[in-house]
C-alpha positions in Angstrom: -31.9 -8.7 55.3 -34.2 -11.7 54.8 -35.8 -9.9 51.8 -32.3 -9.2 50.2 -31.5 -12.8 50.7 -34.8 -13.9 48.9 -34.3 -11.5 46.1 -30.7 -12.8 45.5 -31.9 -16.4 45.4 -34.7 -15.7 43.2 -32.4 -13.9 40.8 -29.9 -16.8 40.8 -32.6 -19.2 40.3 -33.9 -17.3 37.3 -30.5 -17.2 35.8 -30.2 -20.9 36.1 -33.4 -21.5 34.6 -32.6 -18.8 31.5 -29.0 -19.9 31.2 -25.8 -18.0 32.8 -25.7 -14.4 31.8 -22.3 -13.1 31.4 -22.1 -9.2 32.1 -19.5 -7.3 29.8 -19.7 -4.0 31.7 -18.5 -3.1 35.2 -21.4 -0.6 35.7 -24.8 -1.9 36.5 -26.6 -1.6 32.9 -30.1 -0.5 32.2 -32.9 -1.5 29.7 -34.9 1.4 28.6 -38.7 0.8 28.7 -40.7 3.9 27.7 -39.8 7.0 29.6 -38.0 4.9 32.6 -34.9 2.9 32.9 -35.0 -0.5 34.6 -32.0 -1.8 36.3 -30.6 -4.9 34.8 -31.5 -7.1 37.8 -35.1 -6.1 37.5 -35.0 -6.2 33.6 -34.0 -9.8 33.7 -36.4 -10.7 36.4 -39.1 -9.2 34.0 -37.5 -11.0 31.1 -36.6 -7.4 29.3 -33.3 -8.5 28.0 -34.1 -9.4 24.4 -32.1 -11.3 21.6 -32.6 -8.6 19.0 -33.9 -5.0 18.6 -36.7 -6.3 16.8 -37.9 -8.2 19.9 -37.4 -5.0 21.9 -39.4 -3.0 19.4 -42.3 -5.4 19.5 -42.5 -5.6 23.2 -41.7 -2.2 24.6 -42.1 1.5 23.9 -38.4 2.2 22.7 -36.5 4.6 20.4 -33.0 4.9 18.9 -30.4 4.3 21.4 -27.9 1.9 23.1 -29.5 -1.2 24.7 -28.4 -4.5 26.0 -29.2 -7.8 24.2 -28.6 -11.3 25.6 -27.2 -13.9 23.1 -28.0 -17.6 22.7 -25.1 -18.4 25.0 -26.0 -15.9 27.7 -23.6 -13.0 26.8 -25.0 -9.7 27.7 -23.7 -7.1 25.3 -24.5 -3.5 24.3 -25.3 -2.3 20.9 -27.4 0.4 19.0 -31.0 -0.1 18.0 -32.4 2.0 15.0 -36.2 1.9 15.9 -37.2 4.1 13.4 -36.1 3.3 9.9 -38.8 1.2 7.6 -40.7 0.4 10.9 -37.7 0.0 13.2 -36.2 -3.0 15.0 -32.8 -2.9 13.2 -29.7 -4.2 15.4 -26.3 -2.8 14.8 -23.8 -5.8 14.3 -20.9 -4.2 13.1 -19.0 -1.5 11.4 -16.1 -1.2 9.0 -14.1 1.8 9.6 -11.0 2.8 7.5 -8.4 4.0 10.2 -5.7 5.0 7.7 -6.1 5.0 3.9 -2.5 5.2 3.5 -1.8 2.2 5.6 -2.4 -0.8 3.3 -3.4 -4.1 5.3 -1.6 -2.8 8.5 -2.9 -2.3 12.1 -6.4 -1.7 12.3 -7.5 -3.3 9.1 -9.5 -6.0 11.0 -11.9 -6.6 7.8 -9.1 -7.6 5.6 -5.5 -8.3 6.6 -3.5 -6.5 9.4 -0.3 -8.4 8.4 0.3 -7.0 4.8 -0.8 -8.4 1.4 0.2 -12.2 1.9 -0.9 -14.9 -0.7 0.0 -17.2 2.2 -2.7 -15.7 4.2 -5.6 -15.9 1.6 -8.3 -15.3 4.2 -6.7 -12.4 5.8 -8.2 -11.9 9.3 -11.1 -14.0 8.3 -13.2 -11.6 10.3 -16.4 -11.8 7.8 -16.9 -15.5 9.0 -15.4 -16.0 12.5 -16.9 -15.4 15.9 -13.9 -12.7 17.0 -15.7 -9.5 18.6 -14.1 -6.1 19.0 -14.6 -2.5 19.6 -17.9 -0.6 21.1 -21.1 0.3 19.7 -20.7 3.9 20.6 -17.4 4.0 18.9 -18.8 2.5 15.5 -17.8 5.6 13.5 -14.3 6.0 15.1 -13.1 2.4 15.0 -14.2 -1.1 13.7 -17.0 -2.8 15.5 -18.5 -6.4 15.9 -20.5 -7.9 18.4 -22.1 -11.3 19.1 -25.1 -10.5 17.1 -23.2 -10.4 14.0 -23.0 -14.4 14.2 -25.9 -15.1 16.7 -28.8 -13.1 15.6 -31.3 -14.9 13.1 -32.2 -12.1 10.5 -33.9 -11.7 7.4 -32.8 -8.4 5.9 -29.8 -6.0 6.4 -29.7 -2.2 6.7 -26.6 -0.2 5.9 -25.7 3.5 7.0 -22.4 5.3 5.8 -21.9 7.8 8.6 -18.9 10.3 8.5 -16.0 9.3 10.8 -16.1 10.3 14.5 -19.7 11.5 14.5 -21.6 11.2 17.8 -24.1 8.3 18.1 -27.0 11.1 18.5 -26.2 12.4 15.0 -25.7 9.1 13.1 -29.2 9.1 11.3 -29.1 12.6 10.5 -25.4 13.0 9.5 -25.4 9.9 7.3 -24.3 10.3 3.5 -26.1 7.2 2.4 -28.8 4.8 4.2 -30.5 1.8 2.5 -32.2 -1.5 3.4 -33.2 -4.8 1.9 -36.7 -5.9 2.2 -36.9 -9.5 0.4 -35.7 -11.5 3.3 -32.6 -12.8 1.3 -31.0 -13.9 4.6 -33.4 -17.0 4.9 -31.5 -18.3 1.9 -28.2 -18.0 3.5 -28.3 -19.1 7.2 -30.0 -15.9 8.7 -26.9 -13.7 8.7 -23.7 -12.5 7.2 -21.5 -14.8 9.3 -23.2 -17.9 7.7 -23.7 -16.1 4.2 -19.7 -15.6 4.2 -19.3 -19.3 5.3 -21.0 -20.2 2.1 -19.1 -17.5 -0.1 -15.5 -17.3 1.7 -13.8 -13.9 1.4 -10.3 -15.8 0.3 -7.9 -15.0 -2.4 -7.8 -16.9 -5.5 -11.0 -19.0 -4.5 -13.0 -17.9 -7.7 -13.0 -15.7 -10.7 -14.7 -12.3 -11.5 -18.1 -12.2 -12.1 -18.5 -16.0 -12.6 -18.0 -16.8 -8.9 -19.4 -13.8 -7.2 -21.9 -14.0 -4.4 -25.6 -12.8 -4.2 -26.4 -9.1 -5.4 -29.7 -8.0 -3.5 -32.0 -5.2 -4.4 -32.1 -2.4 -1.8 -34.4 0.5 -0.7 -32.9 3.7 -0.1 -33.6 5.6 3.2 -31.1 8.5 2.6 -29.8 8.9 -1.0 -30.8 7.5 -4.5 -29.3 5.6 -7.3 -27.7 8.6 -8.9 -26.1 9.9 -5.7 -25.1 6.7 -4.8 -23.3 6.0 -8.1 -21.5 9.3 -8.1 -19.9 8.6 -4.7 -17.5 6.3 -6.8 -14.9 7.5 -9.2 -16.1 8.2 -13.0 -14.2 4.9 -14.2 -16.0 2.8 -11.5 -19.3 4.3 -12.5 -18.8 2.5 -15.9 -18.5 -0.9 -14.3 -21.3 -0.9 -11.5 -25.1 -0.7 -11.2 -26.5 1.2 -8.2 -29.5 -0.1 -6.5 -27.9 -3.3 -5.1 -25.8 -4.7 -2.2 -23.3 -7.3 -3.6 -21.4 -9.8 -1.7 -18.0 -11.7 -1.9 -16.8 -10.5 -5.2 -13.5 -11.0 -7.1 -11.3 -8.6 -9.1 -9.4 -9.4 -12.2 -6.5 -10.9 -10.1 -8.5 -13.0 -8.0 -8.5 -10.9 -5.0 -11.8 -11.2 -2.9 -13.8 -8.4 -1.3 -16.7 -9.0 0.9 -19.3 -6.2 0.2 -20.1 -3.6 -2.5 -22.0 -1.0 -0.7 -25.2 0.2 -2.6 -23.9 -1.2 -6.0 -23.1 -4.4 -7.9 -20.2 -4.8 -10.4 -20.8 -5.4 -14.2 -16.9 -5.8 -14.7 -13.8 -6.7 -12.7 -12.0 -3.7 -11.0 -14.2 -4.1 -7.9 -11.2 -3.0 -5.7 -12.3 0.6 -6.3 -15.7 0.6 -5.0 -16.1 -2.6 -2.7 -14.9 -3.1 0.9 -13.4 -5.6 3.1 -11.1 -8.5 1.7 -9.0 -11.6 1.8 -5.4 -11.7 2.6 -3.9 -10.7 -0.7 -4.3 -8.2 -3.6 -1.6 -9.0 -6.2 -1.7 -5.8 -8.4 1.0 -3.3 -7.4 0.9 -5.1 -4.0 0.2 -3.7 -1.3 -1.6 -0.7 -3.1 -5.0 -2.2 -3.1 -5.0 -4.1 0.0 -7.0 -2.7 3.1 -10.6 -2.4 4.6 -11.4 0.3 2.0 -9.3 -1.6 -0.7 -8.3 0.8 -3.5 -10.5 3.6 -3.0 -7.4 6.1 -3.3 -5.9 4.8 -6.7 -5.9 7.9 -8.4 -5.5 10.1 -5.1 -7.1 10.3 -1.8 -10.8 11.5 -2.0 -10.3 12.9 -5.4 -13.2 11.4 -7.1 -11.4 11.1 -10.4 -10.2 8.0 -12.4 -10.6 5.1 -10.2 -10.6 7.2 -6.9 -13.6 7.2 -4.8 -15.1 10.7 -3.2 -13.5 12.0 0.1 -17.3 11.7 1.4 -17.6 7.9 1.0 -13.7 7.5 2.0 -14.3 9.1 5.3 -17.4 7.5 6.3 -17.9 4.3 8.4 -20.0 1.4 7.1 -22.5 0.5 9.7 -24.3 -3.0 9.2 -27.7 -3.7 10.8 -29.9 -6.8 11.1 -33.7 -7.1 11.3 
């Protein structure tokens, strides 16, 4: 009994020194170290709860899996670590999943607007630049996901995976239709993560003009796929106005609608709604046809890869966002 009390007091003292830890799971979580699982209490006493996957990768023998991280405010949360790609240490912070291509800015469009295309809500949900979290890491290919790491982790680069919807976590990497990463440490210029980047480049309707006011376009390195494959995931009309081999942030279309991210490509003209994702709260042209997390990927039919429509493969794949 005395030893149990002593352990409890020691744990409480450590928590006071390290800052309060908020546990978001009712079960006792584990941190994986090599071939063993260590109980959370032991992990905290041994300071095995890290701030990001890069730290875990540098300190322990770890592999691709779910782990727990501790935010700067003491919030303990579960996420997925990619410990393989380009040296490993990538932290999953978010996923963009189109739950209903036919529902235009309706329930579930958390990365654009869940209340319809509305000029009175120019920011839409504002998810790209707020601290609201939702979903679970394990369900990232079945629903939208955003954890505290999105706004809390100080990172240098991003990695993006396009994983077919509803694929189990163990198959994410092997099943991805497109994977790439940046390696020029561009986030150092924009506050260290996408939260601060989108504070600088708000995803807001009518805030700027096409091309003139677009955000940065960053070169990428392909891990699965290449420039030709990437380009052909989008419709033939779109291919004429994009350049593959980049990830572009906060772009505008002809009518001033804002989109957050163009995956694997940068626009060279203004019909960005057909190959960029996320968005502000209003898309004026043929409203609400262009409004939603995957905007107007289906302009000339769902998954047809004809005219302005994207392929079925890219339309039915969640976009997973990682930091390192």
